[in-house]
Structure formats: structure tokens, C-alpha cells
TORVORO-385707 format. One record per residue: residue in one letter; x negated, y negated, z negated of N, C-alpha, C in turn. Coordinates in steps of 0.2 Angstrom, whole numbers, plus 2048, in hexadecimal, padded with zeros to 3 digits. Layout:
<sites>
AXYZXYZXYZ/...
</sites>
This chain:
<sites>
M617BF43CE616BEF3D2610BF13D7/R60BBF53D5606BF73D9608BFB3DE/P60CC003DE60FC053E3612C003E9/L616BFB3E7619BF73EC614BF33F0/I60FBF03ED609BED3F0606BF13F5/F605BF83F3601BFD3F7605BFE3FE/C60CBFF3FD610C00403610BFB408/L611BF4405611BEF40A60ABEE40D/A605BF040A5FEBEF40D5FDBF5413/A600BFA411600C00416604BFE41C/L60ABFB41C60EBF942160BBF4425/I607BEF422604BE94265FEBEC42A/S5FABF14275F4BF442A5F6BF942F/A5FCBFC4305FEC014345FEBFE43B/P5FBC014405FBBFF447602BFF44A/C603BFB44F60ABFB45260AC01457/Q610C03459610C0945D60DC07464/A609C0B467606C0A46D60BC0A473/A609C0547860EC0547E60CC0A483/T611C0C487610C1148C610C0E493/L60CC0F49760CC0C49E612C104A2/R615C0C4A661BC0E4AA618C0F4B1/P616C154B4613C154BA617C134C0/M61EC144BF623C124C5629C0F4C2/T62BC094C5631C064C2634C034C8/S63BC044C863FC014CD642BFB4CA/L641BF54CE644BEF4CB64BBEE4CE/S64FBEB4CA656BE94CC656BE24CD/G651BDE4CB652BD64CD64BBD44D0/P64BBCE4D1646BCB4D563FBC94D1/T63FBCA4CA639BC94C6637BCF4C3/V630BCF4C162DBD44BD62CBD24B6/R62EBD64B162EBD54AA629BD94A7/L626BD84A1621BDC49E624BE349D/L62ABE449B62DBEA49A62DBEF4A0/D62CBEB4A662CBEF4AC626BF34AD/L620BF14A961ABF44AA619BF94A4/F61BBF749E61ABFB498620BFC494/D620C03491625C0448C622C02485/D627C00481625BFE47A620BF847B/A622BF347F61DBED48061DBE847B/G621BE9476621BE4470625BDE471/P624BD946D629BD346D629BCF473/N624BD0478624BCD47E627BD1484/A62ABD648262CBDB487631BD848D/A635BD348B639BD0490636BCA494/R630BC949362CBC349662BBC449D/V62DBBF4A162DBC04A8626BBE4AA/L623BC34AE61CBC24B161BBBF4B7/G620BBF4BB620BBC4C2625BBF4C7/P625BBD4CD62ABC04D2628BC74D4/G62DBCB4D562CBD24D762CBD24DF/P62BBD84E162BBD94E9631BD84EC/A631BD74F3637BD54F763BBDC4F7/L642BDB4F8646BE14F9644BE64FE/G643BEC4FB641BF14FF639BF24FF/G636BEE4FB62EBEE4FB62CBF04F4/N626BF04F3623BF24EC61CBEE4EB/I61ABEE4E5613BEB4E3610BF04DF/V609BF04DF605BF54DB601BF14D6/V601BF24D05FDBEF4CB5F8BF44C8/E5F2BF24CA5ECBF74C85EABF64C1/A5E6BFB4BF5E3BFB4B85E0BF54B5/P5DCBF14B85D9BEB4B55DEBE64B4/Q5E3BE54B95E8BE04B85EDBE24B2/L5EEBE84B25F3BEB4AC5EFBE94A5/A5E9BEB4A55E5BE949F5E5BE249D/A5E5BDE4A25E5BD64A15EBBD449E/I5F1BD74A15F8BD549F5F9BD7498/A5F7BDD4965F8BE04905F4BDC48B/R5EEBDA48C5EABD54875EEBCF486/Q5F0BCC48C5F3BC548C5FABC5488/F5FDBCA488604BCA484604BCF47E/G5FEBD147C5FEBD5476601BDC476/V600BDF47C603BE647C5FDBEB47B/D5FFBEF4765FABF44745F9BFA479/W5F5BF847F5F4BFD4845EDBFC487/R5EAC014895E4C0148C5E4C06492/P5E0C054975E0C0A49D5DDC1049A/S5DFC1649C5DCC1C49A5D7C1E4A0/S5D8C1B4A65D3C1C4AC5D4C174B1/P5CFC164B55D0C114BA5D6C124BF/G5D8C184BF5DEC194C45E5C184C1/D5E5C154BB5ECC134B85EEC0D4BD/R5F5C0E4BE5F8C094C2600C094C1/A603C034C260AC034C260DC014C9/V612C054CB615C034D261CC004D0/L61DBFA4D3623BF74D2627BF74D9/D62CBFA4D9630BFA4E0637BF74DF/R63ABF44E4640BF04E4644BF34E9/P649BF84E764DBFC4EC651BF74F0/G652BF84F6657BF44FA65ABF8500/R65EBF5503661BF9509662BF450F/Q661BF6515662BF251B669BF151C/M66BBEA51C672BE951D674BEB524/P67ABEF52567CBF252B67DBEC530/R67BBED53667CBE853C683BE653C/D688BEA53C68FBE853C691BE3536/E68EBE5530690BE152B68CBDA52B/A686BDA52E683BD352F686BCF534/I689BD253A68CBCF53F693BCD53E/A696BD053A69EBCF53969FBC7537/P69CBC453369DBBD53269CBB8538/V697BBB53C695BB754269ABB8547/R69DBBE5486A3BBF54C6A9BBB54B/A6AABBB5446B0BB75426AFBAF544/A6A9BAD5436A8BA65446A8BA454C/L6A6BA95506A6BA95576AEBA955A/I6B2BAD5576B9BAE5586BCBA7557/E6BBBA55516BEB9E54F6BCB99554/A6B6B995576B3B9455C6B6B95563/G6BAB9B5646BDB9C56A6BBBA256E/A6B7BA656B6B5BAD56E6BBBB256E/S6BBBB75726C0BBC5726BFBC056B/A6C5BC25696C5BC65636C2BCD564/S6C2BCF56A6BFBD656C6B8BD556F/C6B5BD056D6AEBCF5706A9BD356D/D6A3BD457169EBD856E698BD356E/I694BD356868FBCE567688BD2568/E684BCE56C67DBD156E678BCC56A/L674BD056666FBCC562668BCF564/P665BCD56965EBD056A659BCF565/G655BD4563650BD355E653BD2557/F659BD455565CBD354F659BD854A/T657BD6544655BDB53F659BDA539/P65DBDF537661BDF53165DBDD52B/P660BD852765CBD752165DBDC51B/Q658BDC516658BE051065DBDD50B/V661BE1508665BDE503665BE34FD/P667BE14F7667BE64F166CBEC4F3/L66ABF24EF66EBF84F0675BF74EE/T676BF34E867DBF24E667EBEB4E5/G684BE94E5686BE24E4689BDF4EB/A68DBDB4EA690BD84F068BBD34F3/V68BBD24FA687BCD4FD68CBC9501/H68BBC250068FBBD50368CBBA509/S690BBA50F68DBB7515690BB1517/V68DBAC51968FBA651C68CBA4522/V690BA252768DBA052E68EB9852E/T688B95530688B8E531684B8C537/Q685B86539681B8353F682B87546/L689B8A54668AB8D54C68BB89552/Q687B8B558688B8855E68AB8D563/Y690B8C567692B9256B694B8E572/D691B91577692B8F57E697B94581/A69DB935826A2B985846A1B9A58C/P69FB9659069EB98597698B9D598/S693B9C59468DBA159568EBA658F/G692BA558A692BAA58568CBA9580/R688BA5581682BA457C684BA1576/F680BA3570682B9F56A67BB9F566/S67BB9B561676B9B55B679B99555/A677B9C54F67AB9A549675B9C543/A676B9A53D673B9C537677BA0533/L674BA6531678BAA52C675BAA525/S678BA8520676BA8519679BAD515/L674BB1512676BB650D675BB5506/T679BB6502678BB54FA67BBBB4F7/G679BBD4F167CBC24ED678BC34E7/D67BBC84E2677BC94DC670BCC4DD/F66CBCA4D9665BCD4D9661BCD4E0/M663BC74E465FBC64EA65EBBE4EB/P659BBC4EE658BB54EF65CBB44F5/P65EBAD4F6662BAB4FC65EBAD502/V661BAF50865EBB050E662BAD513/T65EBA9518661BA651E65DBA9524/M661BAB52965FBAE52F661BA9535/R65DBA853965FBA5540661BAA545/L666BAA548669BAE54D66ABAB553/A669BAF55966ABAC55F66CBB2564/G671BB2567674BB756B679BB5570/R67DBBA572682BB9578688BBD576/V68EBBA578694BBD577696BC157E/Q697BC757D699BCB5836A1BCD583/E6A4BCC5886ACBCD5886ACBD5589/T6B1BD85866B2BDF5876B9BE1589/I6BABE758C6C0BEA58F6C1BF158C/E6C7BF358B6C8BFA5896CABFE590/V6C6C035916C8C075976C6C0E595/P6C8C135996C6C1A5986BEC1B59A/I6BBC1E5966B4C205986B2C27597/A6ADC2A59A6ABC3159A6A9C33593/T6ACC385916AAC3B58A6A3C3E58A/T6A2C4258F69BC45590699C43597/R693C46599691C455A0695C495A4/L697C475AA69CC4A5AE698C4B5B5/P698C515B8694C525BE699C505C4/A695C4F5CA699C4D5D069DC535D2/G6A4C525D46A8C585D56ADC5A5D0/A6ABC585CA6AFC5A5C46B6C575C4/V6BBC5B5C36C2C595C36C3C575BB/L6C5C515BA6C6C4E5B46CCC515B0/R6CBC535AA6D0C555A56D1C5059F/A6D6C5159B6D7C4C5966D2C4B591/G6CEC505906C8C5058B6C2C4D58E/D6C2C4C5946BCC495986BBC41597/V6C1C3E5956C1C375956C4C3558E/H6C3C2F58C6C6C2C5866C6C24587/M6CAC215836CAC1A5846C5C1757F/A6C2C125816BDC0E57D6BCC07580/R6B9C0357B6B8BFC57D6B1BFB57F/I6B0BF95856A9BF85886A8BF158A/R6A2BEF58B6A1BE858E6A4BE7595/A6A7BE25966AABE159D6A5BE15A3/A69EBDF5A1699BDF5A6698BE65A9/L699BEB5A5698BF25A769DBF55AC/A6A3BF15AC6A8BF35B16A8BEE5B7/R6A2BED5BA6A2BE95C06A7BEB5C5/D6A7BF15C76ACBF45CC6B3BF45C9/D6B7BF65CE6BEBF75CB6BEBFE5C8/V6C0BFE5C26BFC055BE6C6C075BC/V6C7C0D5BA6CDC105B76CFC0C5B1/R6D5C0B5B06D8C075AA6DCC0C5A6/E6DEC115A86E2C165A46E0C1D5A6/P6E0C215A06DEC285A16E2C2C5A7/G6E8C2A5A86ECC2D5AD6EAC2C5B4/Q6E6C275B56E3C265BC6DDC2A5BD/A6DAC2D5B86D4C315B96D6C395B8/I6DAC3B5B46DBC425B26DEC455B8/G6DBC4B5BA6DDC4F5C06D9C4D5C6/M6D5C475C66D1C455CC6CAC485CC/A6C7C485D16C0C4B5D26BBC455D3/L6B5C465D06B0C415D06ACC425D7/R6ABC3C5DA6A6C3C5E069FC3C5DE/H69DC395D8697C395D6697C3A5CE/S691C3C5CB691C3E5C4692C375C0/V694C385BA695C325B5692C345AF/S68EC2F5AC68BC305A5690C2F5A0/A68FC3259A693C31594693C2A592/G699C2859169AC2158F69BC1C594/Q69BC1E59A69CC1A5A06A3C1A5A2/P6A6C145A56ACC135A86ACC175AF/L6B2C185B16B3C1C5B76B6C175BD/P6B1C165C26B3C125C86B8C155CC/I6BEC125CE6C3C155D26C0C185D8/A6BBC145DB6B9C165E26B5C1D5E1/D6B3C1F5DB6B0C265DA6B5C2B5D9/L6BBC2A5D96C0C2F5D76C4C315DE/A6C5C385DE6C8C3A5E46CDC405E2/R6D2C415E66D6C475E46D2C4D5E5/P6D2C525E16CEC585E26D0C5C5E8/N6CBC5F5EB6CCC645F16D0C6A5EF/I6D5C6B5F36D9C725F26D8C765F8/V6D5C745FD6D3C786026CBC77603/E6C8C7C6036C0C7C6036BEC7E60A/K6B8C7A60C6B5C7B6136B3C83613/G6B5C866196B4C8D61A6B8C92617/G6BDC8F6136C2C936106C8C95614/A6CBC9B6126D1C9D6166D7C99614/V6DBC976196E1C936186E7C9661B/Q6ECC956196F3C9761C6F5C91620/M6F5C926276F8C8C62B6FFC8D62C/L703C8862B70AC8862C70CC83632/L711C85636713C8163C71AC8263C/D71EC7C63B725C7C63C727C7B643/S72BC7F64572EC7F64C735C8264D/A739C7E64F740C80651743C8364B/G742C80645746C8363F742C8863B/L73DC8B63E739C9063B732C8E639/T72FC91635728C8F633724C95635/V71FC9463971AC9963B714C99637/A712C9E63470CC9E630707CA2633/A700CA06326FBCA46356F5CA2631/Q6F0CA76316EACA662D6E5CA2631/G6E1C9D62D6DCC996316D6C9862C/Q6D2C9562E6CCC9362B6CBC8B62A/A6CAC896246C9C816246C2C80626/L6C1C7B62A6BBC7862C6B9C72628/D6BDC6F6246BCC6A61F6BFC6B618/P6BCC686136BFC6860D6C5C6360D/G6CAC646096CFC5F6096D3C5F602/A6D6C596006DAC585FB6E1C585FD/M6E6C585F86EDC585FA6EFC525FF/G6F2C536046F4C4E6096EFC4C60E/E6E8C4E60D6E3C4C6126E4C51618/R6E1C4E61E6E1C526246DAC55625/V6DAC5C6276D4C5F6286D4C6362E/R6CFC656316CEC6A6376CFC71635/V6D3C756396D4C7C6376D2C8063D/L6CFC8563D6CDC8A6426D2C90642/N6D5C916486D9C976496D4C9D64B/P6D3CA16466CECA66486CFCAB64E/I6D6CAB64F6D8CB06556D7CAC65C/S6DACA665C6DACA26626D3C9E663/R6D0C9D65D6CAC9965D6CBC9165E/A6D2C8F65E6D4C8865F6D3C85658/V6D1C7F6586D0C7A6526D5C75652/L6D9C7564D6DFC7164C6DEC6C646/E6E1C676466E2C626406E8C6363D/A6E7C646366EDC666326EDC6262B/E6F2C616286F3C5E6216F3C6361C/V6EFC616176EFC666116F5C6560D/T6F9C6B60C6FFC6A6086FFC6E602/G6FAC726006FAC755FA6F3C795FA/P6F2C7C5F46EBC805F46EBC865F9/G6E6C855FD6E5C8A6036EAC8A608/Q6EEC846096F3C8460D6F3C7D611/V6F4C7E6186F5C7861C6FBC78621/R6FDC72623703C72628700C6F62E/V702C72634700C7063A706C6D63D/R705C6764070BC6364370DC6764A/P713C6864C715C6B652712C69658/D711C6265870FC5F65E707C5E65E/S704C626596FDC616586F9C6465E/I6F4C606616F0C626676E9C64664/P6E7C6A6666E1C6D6636DBC68664/L6D7C6765F6D1C636606CCC67664/V6CCC6D6636C8C726676CCC7766A/P6CEC776716D3C7C6746D0C83673/A6D5C876736D3C8E6736D0C90679/P6CAC946796C7C9667F6CBC9B683/F6D0C9E6806D4CA36856DBCA3681/A6E0CA56856E6CA56826E7CAC67E/G6EACAB6796EBCB16756EFCB066F/A6F3CB566D6F7CB46676F4CB5661/G6F4CB165C6F1CB26556F6CB6651/R6F4CB964C6F9CBD6486FDCB8644/T703CB8645708CB364270ECB763F/R711CB463B717CB763871CCB1637/L723CB3637728CAE63672ACAD62F/A72BCA762D72ECA6626734CA2627/A738CA262273FC9F62273EC98623/G743C95627742C8E629743C8A623/R741C84623741C8061D746C7A61F/
</sites>
């Protein structure tokens, strides 16, 4: 009997296992429990101490407060130095803007806005939500003025491990159109290729002028002015590319009596296919008006009167070509 009494006394007098401070803890919920501060915290480990930090934030518990909590809840722990502390953080993520706006867009479309509208929310700050778990969004108190596009609404968010959040939103609905836009910055004079443009949806307000609506309207055309990446292409800024350059040599063709007379000349103007340019006959020094018919080629009408008559009569070098 005496050995059993001795064993029981030894168990009663043996100290409990000392608790260990947790210097860093990531919280999954909105409250702080004793076990978030100490390992081996004893029978009160699950005791809620108070609210935790907001999503994405943290709180720091210093040594004096830790000691007071340990004494209050019977935790076998004492600070080893004044620098002891526990940092409690609550990880979160910023809800993507598109995810937050999606229910607002749906409510606006139901209220009569275009299904392809763009939503403008000046000063909008995406809310913090938990890293995991579904977040449910509800739009209430929607007021939408269709003529101006202005609206206001309340966006309520609920989900696991987060308190309900209600945000007041105010913004404007912008109508959009799908048009070709510049893929990269395009300099003035550039002849557009297929890869220089792509279809995209932009705000209708950005297409104040008459703009290209199909890529085929732009490909092969030259720009009169530079265009920034992402911008639509005004029709007035497009021109057929020059195939005759100012100062360049051109072949002048003249149809006469079933024959085509060809002579070399010099273009005094740049010109695109079908445009009229001035051409100098370097032999006679006469200046004629001609129509651009191909790269480096122009056609002079048989009844064309020189814009600048030849200073003297002289035959230019000509050759006969088969009649057309």
C-alpha cells in the first residue's frame, strides 16, 4: 500500500509541462484563442481571447500582455526577456476588380444596360477576402439613370471566415464597340499589315470620329499620322500607299493611234494608285499631268496639255510598245 501512495503523491506534485510561446501565428478565423499564443496551453487552450486582426492585417502581443494572459488562464509560461512577443496575422487577398464588379454588371444589364457595357468606378478599392473559401456577392439598392449612364448601388459580401462587408459603389456605364485597333505603336507613313491590327472592344467614346470597322478596311493602307497602341484607326487618317515617289524615275506611257509610246520621266509629286501627279520630261523639260497606273509607272492622256511647256522643241528618247 505504501508504494502506491508514494506514486500518487509523486504524480500530484509533478509540475505540468511548461507552455511554449508561439512567436508567429497565421489565423484562419476572425478570433484569437489561447492556443494561438501558446503551445501546450492547458485546459483553456481553446478559450477565445478576443477579435483578431482584419483580413490582410496583423496584431502584435508584447511580453507584459502575454504574461498577464498566461497568469489569467493558468498557462505555465513566463517571459524569458522583454523582447518576447507574438505576432498574429490573418492572411487575405484582394478580390480582383472583375470579380467584384461582375454582380454589379449583371444587375445593371438586368436594369437595361448593354450586355457589352464597360463599368467605370472611380476610386474603387477592391476589398480583402479570405485566401480560401467562396465569397458570395449581392447587389442591392441599385439606382441607374440610362440617359447619363450613372448608377449607385450597395455591394454586400459574405463568406466563410469573414465578417459581412457592405460597400457603397457609384460609377458610370460606358457603351462599347468592337473595332480594329493598333497592336503596337504605328508611325506615320506605315503601310498596315495583318499583324498590325486586331479586333478589340473599346469604349464608344474613344471612337468619336468615323473609324475603321473591319481589318480589311485598313490592311494595305498607309497612315497619315502615327497611332498609339490600343487606339482605333480613323478612316480619315488612312490613304492608299504611294507607289510613285517624289523625285523618283517613272515610266511615262502615252497611248496614241493604237500604239503605246513609253518614255522616262521624273515624278514631281508622290502618288498612290489612281492619283494624278506632275511628271517632268527630262529631255523636253515639259511638265505633264499623269495618272499613276503602277509602281513607278504613269499614263499621260493623249490630249494632255503641258502644265509647263517645253522651252524648246526636241524629241525625247522614246520607244514603241505593242498596242493595247
